[in-house]
C-alpha positions in Angstrom: -40.1 24.3 61.2 -40.6 27.9 60.1 -41.8 30.7 62.2 -45.3 30.3 60.7 -45.3 26.6 61.4 -44.8 26.8 65.1 -45.8 29.4 67.7 -43.8 29.5 70.9 -45.3 30.9 74.1 -43.7 31.3 77.5 -45.6 30.8 80.8 -44.3 31.3 84.3 -44.3 28.5 86.8 -46.0 30.6 89.5 -45.6 28.0 92.2 -41.9 27.7 91.7 -41.5 31.5 91.6 -43.5 32.1 94.8 -41.6 29.2 96.5 -38.2 30.8 95.7 -39.4 34.2 96.9 -40.8 32.6 100.1 -37.3 31.1 100.8 -35.6 34.4 100.2 -38.0 36.7 102.1 -39.5 34.4 104.7 -42.5 36.7 104.4 -46.2 36.4 104.0 -46.9 35.9 100.2 -50.5 36.4 98.9 -51.5 35.8 95.3 -54.4 38.0 94.4 -57.3 35.9 93.1 -58.5 38.6 90.8 -59.7 38.2 87.3 -58.9 41.9 86.7 -55.3 41.6 87.9 -54.3 37.9 87.7 -50.6 38.4 88.2 -50.9 40.7 91.3 -48.9 39.4 94.2 -48.4 40.8 97.7 -45.3 40.0 99.7 -45.2 41.3 103.3 -47.6 44.0 102.5 -45.9 45.3 99.2 -47.8 44.8 96.0 -46.3 43.8 92.6 -48.4 43.9 89.4 -46.6 41.3 87.3 -44.5 38.2 87.9 -41.6 39.8 86.1 -41.7 42.9 88.4 -41.8 40.5 91.4 -38.9 38.5 90.2 -36.9 41.6 89.5 -37.6 42.9 93.0 -36.0 39.8 94.5 -33.2 39.8 91.9 -34.4 36.6 90.2 -34.4 35.9 86.5 -38.0 35.3 85.4 -36.7 33.0 82.6 -35.6 30.5 85.3 -39.2 30.0 86.1 -40.6 29.8 82.6 -42.4 26.8 81.0 -42.0 26.8 77.2 -44.8 25.4 75.1 -44.8 24.9 71.3 -48.3 25.1 69.8 -48.7 23.5 66.4 
């Protein structure tokens, strides 16, 4: 398949990411249910605006929590 024949996207397994952070931090994790900021997460009162930023803060590789899909 050529690059034009397939389009690959990467999505984050949010539940797995939050579960890993919960094990590390043992803190209160809140996922903002906001259409304006769908990736905003609060851990023990600190806010992160993206899943990548959150993973980086806890020294996790966001790619370990990715779900790859190929759209044809």
